[in-house]
All heavy atoms as an XYZ file, in Angstrom:
634
protein
N      87.048      3.183      0.241
C      87.780      2.516      1.316
C      86.875      1.664      2.192
O      87.345      1.012      3.096
C      88.502      3.544      2.182
C      89.464      4.381      1.421
N      90.594      3.853      0.836
C      89.467      5.682      1.110
C      91.250      4.809      0.239
N      90.587      5.937      0.377
N      85.603      1.691      1.902
C      84.636      1.011      2.748
C      84.907     -0.487      2.866
O      84.790     -1.060      3.920
C      83.219      1.268      2.219
C      82.148      0.646      3.058
C      81.906      1.106      4.340
C      81.396     -0.419      2.581
C      80.936      0.541      5.126
C      80.420     -0.994      3.362
C      80.196     -0.513      4.629
O      79.236     -1.093      5.409
N      85.295     -1.131      1.767
C      85.532     -2.573      1.800
C      86.999     -2.938      1.966
O      87.361     -4.094      1.900
C      84.991     -3.227      0.528
C      83.488     -3.392      0.491
C      83.046     -3.994     -0.830
C      82.988     -4.223      1.644
N      87.836     -1.973      2.170
C      89.269     -2.247      2.308
C      89.552     -2.861      3.680
O      89.460     -2.185      4.706
C      90.049     -0.949      2.134
C      91.528     -1.125      2.201
C      92.205      0.222      2.004
C      93.655      0.145      2.350
N      94.274      1.463      2.354
N      89.912     -4.156      3.701
C      90.222     -4.785      4.988
C      91.635     -4.430      5.461
O      92.458     -3.937      4.690
C      90.112     -6.281      4.676
C      90.367     -6.390      3.227
C      89.925     -5.093      2.603
N      91.902     -4.724      6.722
C      93.227     -4.459      7.274
C      94.281     -5.367      6.640
O      95.392     -4.930      6.354
C      93.216     -4.643      8.794
C      92.340     -3.606      9.485
O      92.377     -2.430      9.067
O      91.622     -3.972     10.431
N      93.943     -6.630      6.456
C      94.821     -7.601      5.793
C      93.978     -8.387      4.804
O      92.822     -8.700      5.086
C      95.432     -8.580      6.805
C      96.290     -7.998      7.914
C      96.562     -9.056      8.981
C      97.604     -7.486      7.349
N      94.562     -8.743      3.661
C      93.790     -9.500      2.679
C      94.687    -10.421      1.875
O      95.815    -10.066      1.527
C      93.050     -8.552      1.745
N      94.165    -11.599      1.590
C      94.766    -12.558      0.684
C      93.816    -12.634     -0.510
O      92.782    -13.298     -0.459
C      94.894    -13.929      1.345
C      95.961    -14.020      2.381
C      97.161    -14.639      2.255
C      95.939    -13.494      3.718
N      97.890    -14.520      3.416
C      97.156    -13.828      4.336
C      95.002    -12.770      4.464
C      97.461    -13.457      5.642
C      95.306    -12.399      5.762
C      96.530    -12.746      6.336
N      94.173    -11.935     -1.571
C      93.287    -11.834     -2.733
C      93.048    -13.174     -3.398
O      91.937    -13.455     -3.862
C      93.861    -10.843     -3.746
C      94.065     -9.406     -3.249
C      94.715     -8.567     -4.337
C      92.763     -8.795     -2.785
N      94.074    -14.021     -3.453
C      93.965    -15.292     -4.162
C      92.947    -16.245     -3.545
O      92.379    -17.081     -4.241
C      95.332    -15.979     -4.264
C      95.962    -16.293     -2.908
O      95.753    -15.516     -1.950
O      96.692    -17.302     -2.820
N      92.693    -16.106     -2.251
C      91.743    -17.007     -1.583
C      90.553    -16.249     -0.984
O      89.742    -16.830     -0.264
C      92.441    -17.848     -0.483
C      93.172    -16.950      0.523
C      93.380    -18.865     -1.116
C      93.751    -17.682      1.713
N      90.483    -14.968     -1.267
C      89.397    -14.116     -0.760
C      89.240    -14.252      0.764
O      88.191    -14.580      1.286
C      88.070    -14.438     -1.460
C      88.032    -13.986     -2.894
C      86.634    -14.140     -3.451
C      86.536    -13.507     -4.814
N      85.172    -13.565     -5.325
N      90.329    -13.979      1.456
C      90.352    -14.033      2.913
C      90.796    -12.682      3.444
O      91.789    -12.122      2.978
C      91.311    -15.131      3.385
C      91.492    -15.198      4.873
C      90.418    -15.351      5.729
C      92.761    -15.114      5.431
C      90.592    -15.418      7.104
C      92.956    -15.183      6.804
C      91.856    -15.340      7.640
N      90.049    -12.170      4.400
C      90.355    -10.861      4.978
C      90.406    -10.948      6.494
O      89.665    -11.727      7.115
C      89.304     -9.838      4.554
N      91.262    -10.125      7.069
C      91.361     -9.996      8.526
C      91.105     -8.545      8.877
O      91.693     -7.640      8.280
C      92.753    -10.430      9.042
C      92.861    -10.202     10.546
C      93.033    -11.886      8.695
N      90.225     -8.342      9.824
C      89.943     -7.016     10.361
C      90.418     -6.974     11.805
O      90.110     -7.871     12.596
C      88.439     -6.728     10.321
C      87.902     -6.430      8.943
C      88.315     -5.053      8.466
O      87.953     -4.060      9.106
O      89.012     -4.986      7.444
N      91.169     -5.952     12.141
C      91.655     -5.755     13.505
C      90.867     -4.599     14.107
O      90.972     -3.466     13.650
C      93.171     -5.475     13.511
C      93.910     -6.633     12.849
C      93.660     -5.233     14.940
C      95.364     -6.356     12.549
N      90.067     -4.928     15.098
C      89.143     -3.961     15.682
C      89.701     -3.334     16.952
O      89.956     -4.026     17.932
C      87.808     -4.626     16.009
C      87.088     -5.141     14.776
O      87.400     -4.679     13.659
O      86.196     -5.994     14.930
N      89.881     -2.022     16.914
C      90.294     -1.267     18.092
C      89.084     -0.885     18.922
O      87.945     -1.294     18.649
N      89.298     -0.073     19.925
C      88.243      0.322     20.865
C      87.079      1.030     20.180
O      85.932      0.896     20.610
C      88.826      1.201     21.961
N      87.343      1.747     19.121
C      86.267      2.492     18.448
C      85.217      1.567     17.850
O      84.098      1.992     17.568
C      86.840      3.419     17.381
S      87.530      2.556     15.962
N      85.545      0.301     17.685
C      84.594     -0.653     17.099
C      83.497     -1.045     18.082
O      82.562     -1.755     17.708
C      85.333     -1.884     16.572
C      86.138     -1.578     15.354
N      85.669     -1.793     14.077
C      87.370     -1.048     15.212
C      86.585     -1.410     13.208
N      87.624     -0.946     13.876
N      83.588     -0.587     19.323
C      82.538     -0.834     20.307
C      81.395      0.169     20.201
O      80.330     -0.038     20.765
C      83.113     -0.776     21.735
C      84.023     -1.959     22.033
O      83.860     -3.012     21.374
O      84.891     -1.823     22.905
N      81.611      1.256     19.481
C      80.584      2.293     19.340
C      79.504      1.821     18.373
O      79.792      1.163     17.376
C      81.202      3.593     18.847
C      82.189      4.181     19.840
C      82.824      5.439     19.314
C      83.823      5.961     20.352
N      84.535      7.126     19.876
N      78.239      2.153     18.658
C      77.120      1.686     17.829
C      77.267      1.994     16.339
O      76.991      1.124     15.501
C      75.901      2.390     18.428
C      76.280      2.633     19.848
C      77.763      2.906     19.826
N      77.705      3.189     15.993
C      77.822      3.529     14.575
C      78.881      2.671     13.894
O      78.705      2.222     12.756
C      78.078      5.037     14.354
C      77.889      5.368     12.878
C      79.458      5.446     14.829
C      77.614      6.824     12.612
N      79.980      2.394     14.588
C      81.027      1.552     14.002
C      80.577      0.106     13.922
O      80.895     -0.600     12.969
C      82.332      1.673     14.785
C      83.501      1.000     14.104
C      83.784      1.560     12.719
O      83.840      2.767     12.527
N      83.947      0.688     11.739
N      79.823     -0.358     14.910
C      79.282     -1.716     14.863
C      78.385     -1.892     13.642
O      78.425     -2.933     12.978
C      78.516     -2.052     16.143
C      79.410     -2.350     17.310
C      78.606     -2.789     18.514
C      79.535     -3.084     19.659
N      79.111     -4.167     20.486
N      77.586     -0.882     13.347
C      76.710     -0.939     12.170
C      77.539     -0.969     10.893
O      77.241     -1.734      9.963
C      75.757      0.251     12.168
N      78.575     -0.160     10.814
C      79.461     -0.161      9.640
C      80.145     -1.517      9.475
O      80.246     -2.052      8.368
C      80.520      0.934      9.764
C      79.991      2.321      9.574
C      81.104      3.342      9.734
N      80.592      4.687      9.647
C      81.046      5.708     10.338
N      82.060      5.544     11.181
N      80.510      6.909     10.205
N      80.619     -2.063     10.587
C      81.286     -3.365     10.543
C      80.324     -4.449     10.057
O      80.695     -5.312      9.261
C      81.832     -3.742     11.921
C      83.025     -2.915     12.342
O      83.639     -2.248     11.485
O      83.340     -2.922     13.557
N      79.100     -4.394     10.525
C      78.095     -5.370     10.114
C      77.832     -5.294      8.611
O      77.756     -6.325      7.928
C      76.798     -5.143     10.902
O      75.822     -6.062     10.497
N      77.709     -4.074      8.075
C      77.512     -3.904      6.628
C      78.720     -4.417      5.854
O      78.587     -5.074      4.824
C      77.242     -2.436      6.293
C      75.833     -1.991      6.645
C      75.490     -0.640      6.038
N      76.399      0.434      6.409
C      76.282      1.214      7.473
N      75.263      1.033      8.306
N      77.149      2.163      7.721
N      79.906     -4.113      6.359
C      81.134     -4.562      5.697
C      81.204     -6.089      5.690
O      81.530     -6.705      4.672
C      82.358     -3.973      6.416
C      83.670     -4.212      5.721
C      84.778     -3.471      6.456
C      86.052     -3.395      5.682
N      87.081     -2.614      6.382
N      80.879     -6.704      6.828
C      80.860     -8.166      6.919
C      79.924     -8.754      5.875
O      80.271     -9.701      5.163
C      80.406     -8.628      8.308
C      81.359     -8.268      9.414
O      82.467     -7.817      9.192
N      80.901     -8.455     10.636
N      78.723     -8.193      5.793
C      77.714     -8.692      4.855
C      78.164     -8.543      3.406
O      78.010     -9.472      2.600
C      76.383     -7.965      5.055
O      75.855     -8.252      6.319
N      78.706     -7.388      3.070
C      79.154     -7.160      1.697
C      80.300     -8.090      1.309
O      80.306     -8.656      0.207
C      79.571     -5.704      1.507
C      78.431     -4.696      1.422
C      78.966     -3.272      1.493
C      77.648     -4.895      0.134
N      81.259     -8.255      2.189
C      82.362     -9.158      1.886
C      81.863    -10.588      1.713
O      82.287    -11.294      0.789
C      83.443     -9.081      2.971
C      84.321     -7.837      2.931
C      85.162     -7.729      4.202
C      85.219     -7.827      1.707
N      80.956    -11.013      2.568
C      80.392    -12.357      2.462
C      79.659    -12.530      1.129
O      79.809    -13.548      0.456
C      79.452    -12.632      3.632
C      78.956    -14.046      3.672
C      78.135    -14.328      4.908
C      77.673    -15.765      4.896
N      76.907    -16.112      6.086
N      78.872    -11.523      0.739
C      78.169    -11.582     -0.540
C      79.137    -11.704     -1.711
O      78.808    -12.309     -2.737
C      77.309    -10.329     -0.731
C      76.057    -10.287      0.107
C      75.317     -8.971     -0.021
O      75.462     -8.284     -1.049
O      74.592     -8.628      0.931
N      80.324    -11.130     -1.566
C      81.339    -11.184     -2.617
C      82.187    -12.456     -2.544
O      83.139    -12.623     -3.304
C      82.242     -9.948     -2.543
C      81.555     -8.621     -2.873
C      82.462     -7.448     -2.521
C      81.144     -8.574     -4.337
N      81.843    -13.339     -1.614
C      82.541    -14.622     -1.512
C      83.775    -14.634     -0.640
O      84.580    -15.560     -0.705
N      83.929    -13.618      0.189
C      85.094    -13.523      1.064
C      84.827    -14.191      2.407
O      83.701    -14.197      2.897
C      85.466    -12.061      1.309
C      86.180    -11.440      0.157
C      85.634    -11.091     -1.039
C      87.552    -11.101      0.089
N      86.601    -10.553     -1.852
C      87.787    -10.548     -1.190
C      88.612    -11.204      0.980
C      89.042    -10.104     -1.583
C      89.863    -10.752      0.587
C      90.069    -10.213     -0.682
N      85.887    -14.729      3.000
C      85.880    -15.202      4.373
C      86.534    -14.114      5.206
O      87.579    -13.584      4.831
C      86.676    -16.518      4.502
O      86.069    -17.505      3.665
C      86.718    -16.992      5.939
N      85.919    -13.778      6.327
C      86.409    -12.681      7.156
C      86.675    -13.156      8.575
O      85.850    -13.844      9.174
C      85.373    -11.549      7.175
C      85.687    -10.339      8.037
C      86.917     -9.605      7.524
C      84.498     -9.393      8.070
N      87.824    -12.784      9.078
C      88.180    -13.044     10.468
C      88.333    -11.701     11.157
O      89.100    -10.853     10.702
C      89.496    -13.835     10.551
C      90.074    -14.057     11.945
C      89.150    -14.945     12.782
C      91.469    -14.667     11.845
N      87.594    -11.506     12.230
C      87.717    -10.283     13.033
C      88.427    -10.624     14.330
O      88.073    -11.580     15.010
C      86.338     -9.699     13.352
C      85.740     -8.956     12.211
C      84.575     -8.075     12.654
N      84.166     -7.276     11.522
C      84.701     -6.116     11.203
N      85.629     -5.584     11.956
N      84.302     -5.457     10.132
N      89.428     -9.832     14.651
C      90.148     -9.973     15.915
C      90.270     -8.594     16.546
O      90.279     -7.580     15.850
C      91.548    -10.609     15.728
C      91.434    -12.028     15.237
C      92.417     -9.801     14.792
N      90.364     -8.570     17.839
C      90.509     -7.278     18.519
C      91.981     -6.872     18.525
O      92.890     -7.718     18.451
C      89.986     -7.367     19.946
O      90.853     -8.153     20.742
N      92.209     -5.593     18.623
C      93.574     -5.084     18.731
C      94.238     -5.638     19.990
O      95.436     -5.950     19.988
C      93.569     -3.555     18.746
N      93.454     -5.815     21.032
C      93.979     -6.386     22.274
C      94.491     -7.811     22.042
O      95.551     -8.181     22.543
C      92.885     -6.375     23.352
C      93.415     -6.805     24.695
O      94.290     -6.106     25.249
O      92.961     -7.866     25.196
N      93.736     -8.597     21.266
C      94.189     -9.957     20.947
C      95.500     -9.932     20.156
O      96.397    -10.732     20.406
C      93.134    -10.706     20.131
C      91.920    -11.135     20.919
C      90.875    -11.759     20.026
O      90.399    -11.089     19.084
O      90.548    -12.946     20.269
N      95.592     -9.022     19.205
C      96.810     -8.914     18.396
C      98.009     -8.577     19.277
O      99.090     -9.129     19.106
C      96.634     -7.870     17.271
C      97.943     -7.598     16.566
C      95.570     -8.329     16.274
N      97.803     -7.704     20.240
C      98.896     -7.278     21.117
C      99.260     -8.286     22.199
O     100.430     -8.427     22.549
C      98.553     -5.940     21.774
C      98.475     -4.736     20.834
C      97.934     -3.531     21.588
C      99.836     -4.441     20.223
N      98.234     -8.987     22.734
C      98.465     -9.817     23.919
C      98.297    -11.314     23.695
O      98.659    -12.108     24.580
C      97.561     -9.360     25.059
C      97.767     -7.919     25.412
N      98.905     -7.462     26.038
C      96.998     -6.830     25.195
C      98.820     -6.151     26.207
N      97.676     -5.733     25.699
N      97.738    -11.687     22.555
C      97.558    -13.112     22.237
C      98.025    -13.363     20.800
O      97.336    -13.976     19.995
C      96.095    -13.503     22.409
C      95.592    -13.331     23.822
C      94.122    -13.670     23.939
O      93.581    -14.456     23.179
N      93.454    -13.071     24.911
N      99.207    -12.868     20.526
C      99.741    -12.883     19.168
C      99.784    -14.290     18.580
O      99.397    -14.497     17.425
C     101.151    -12.258     19.142
O     101.089    -10.981     19.774
C     101.660    -12.104     17.737
N     100.241    -15.250     19.340
C     100.343    -16.624     18.836
C      98.970    -17.176     18.485
O      98.811    -17.829     17.449
C     101.041    -17.523     19.872
O     102.336    -16.978     20.157
C     101.195    -18.937     19.351
N      97.983    -16.898     19.314
C      96.616    -17.356     19.045
C      96.104    -16.757     17.729
O      95.512    -17.461     16.900
C      95.702    -16.960     20.203
C      94.251    -17.283     19.987
C      93.391    -16.730     21.113
C      91.936    -16.754     20.727
N      91.099    -16.046     21.688
N      96.317    -15.468     17.535
C      95.868    -14.788     16.312
C      96.618    -15.341     15.104
O      96.015    -15.642     14.067
C      96.052    -13.261     16.434
C      95.771    -12.572     15.115
C      95.150    -12.704     17.531
N      97.916    -15.489     15.236
C      98.722    -16.020     14.136
C      98.258    -17.419     13.749
O      98.110    -17.732     12.566
C     100.194    -16.047     14.526
C     101.090    -16.605     13.429
C     102.558    -16.634     13.831
O     102.943    -16.103     14.869
N     103.359    -17.257     13.019
N      97.999    -18.254     14.736
C      97.539    -19.615     14.472
C      96.185    -19.616     13.776
O      95.963    -20.379     12.832
C      97.463    -20.414     15.795
O      98.773    -20.459     16.370
C      96.962    -21.821     15.569
N      95.289    -18.747     14.213
C      93.962    -18.665     13.593
C      94.077    -18.241     12.131
O      93.401    -18.803     11.253
C      93.082    -17.686     14.368
N      94.923    -17.274     11.864
C      95.110    -16.800     10.488
C      95.734    -17.897      9.629
O      95.242    -18.205      8.540
C      95.965    -15.517     10.460
C      95.185    -14.348     11.071
C      96.400    -15.190      9.028
C      96.018    -13.101     11.308
N      96.799    -18.507     10.123
C      97.475    -19.555      9.359
C      96.540    -20.733      9.081
O      96.553    -21.292      7.979
C      98.724    -20.031     10.093
C      99.844    -19.018     10.080
C     101.037    -19.423     10.938
O     100.924    -20.366     11.755
O     102.094    -18.771     10.794
N      95.728    -21.107     10.058
C      94.793    -22.218      9.883
C      93.762    -21.909      8.806
O      93.451    -22.758      7.964
C      94.073    -22.528     11.199
O      94.984    -23.008     12.145
N      93.248    -20.697      8.837
C      92.225    -20.321      7.855
C      92.824    -20.208      6.452
O      92.201    -20.649      5.479
C      91.550    -19.012      8.267
C      90.264    -18.747      7.547
C      89.183    -19.795      7.769
O      89.253    -20.597      8.726
O      88.234    -19.821      6.970
N      94.008    -19.658      6.336
C      94.673    -19.570      5.030
C      94.899    -20.979      4.485
O      94.605    -21.261      3.315
C      96.001    -18.777      5.122
C      96.844    -18.960      3.871
C      95.719    -17.299      5.363
N      95.381    -21.861      5.309
C      95.632    -23.239      4.889
C      94.336    -23.926      4.467
O      94.281    -24.587      3.422
C      96.293    -24.010      6.032
O      96.503    -25.351      5.676
N      93.291    -23.771      5.260
C      92.001    -24.386      4.948
C      91.459    -23.885      3.614
O      91.017    -24.668      2.768
C      90.991    -24.102      6.066
C      89.647    -24.786      5.869
C      88.625    -24.314      6.878
N      88.154    -22.967      6.617
C      87.264    -22.651      5.676
N      86.749    -23.562      4.881
N      86.877    -21.396      5.531
N      91.510    -22.572      3.419
C      90.985    -22.000      2.185
C      91.814    -22.412      0.968
O      91.254    -22.705     -0.096
C      90.913    -20.476      2.302
C      89.853    -19.962      3.271
C      90.058    -18.480      3.560
C      88.455    -20.221      2.730
N      93.108    -22.458      1.108
C      93.967    -22.886     -0.014
C      93.716    -24.353     -0.360
O      93.664    -24.718     -1.524
C      95.434    -22.626      0.290
C      95.746    -21.141      0.227
C      97.210    -20.853      0.015
N      97.377    -19.427     -0.292
C      98.224    -18.639      0.318
N      99.028    -19.099      1.248
N      98.295    -17.361     -0.021
N      93.540    -25.181      0.655
C      93.250    -26.602      0.412
C      91.894    -26.759     -0.272
O      91.754    -27.579     -1.182
C      93.257    -27.383      1.720
S      94.912    -27.703      2.352
N      90.915    -26.005      0.165
C      89.580    -26.129     -0.437
C      89.592    -25.673     -1.896
O      88.854    -26.213     -2.727
C      88.526    -25.347      0.350
O      88.715    -23.964      0.229
N      90.435    -24.715     -2.256
C      90.547    -24.288     -3.645
C      91.170    -25.377     -4.505
O      90.813    -25.540     -5.670
C      91.368    -23.003     -3.751
C      90.660    -21.719     -3.337
C      91.630    -20.555     -3.414
C      89.456    -21.453     -4.205
N      92.100    -26.120     -3.952
C      92.757    -27.196     -4.698
C      91.804    -28.344     -4.966
O      91.964    -29.066     -5.933
C      93.993    -27.696     -3.940
C      95.123    -26.707     -3.923
C      96.289    -27.219     -3.113
C      97.374    -26.154     -3.020
N      98.457    -26.562     -2.133
N      90.812    -28.525     -4.097
C      89.861    -29.616     -4.237
C      88.797    -29.347     -5.288
O      88.158    -30.259     -5.779
C      89.188    -29.918     -2.890
C      90.119    -30.404     -1.778
C      89.347    -30.552     -0.477
C      90.763    -31.728     -2.149
N      88.596    -28.070     -5.612
C      87.538    -27.747     -6.579
C      88.063    -27.639     -7.985
O      89.198    -27.600     -8.268
C      86.839    -26.423     -6.204
O      87.808    -25.371     -6.131
C      86.124    -26.565     -4.880
């Protein structure tokens, strides 16, 4: 489960991680950093957002996700 993201688009290798309060703890920060590195090495794009952003800035988060999905899908069509 170490590399299992909260949300994933397999076709474009895009993942979203939603970080709650526990992600502020040093041990979780280290785990998140390793996860970020491993996903990047595997060719994934990762977007991290806080749980607070998801709850209180939903439109901003939705727009960021939609923009990145669109960008990645367009870049795949160009190659």
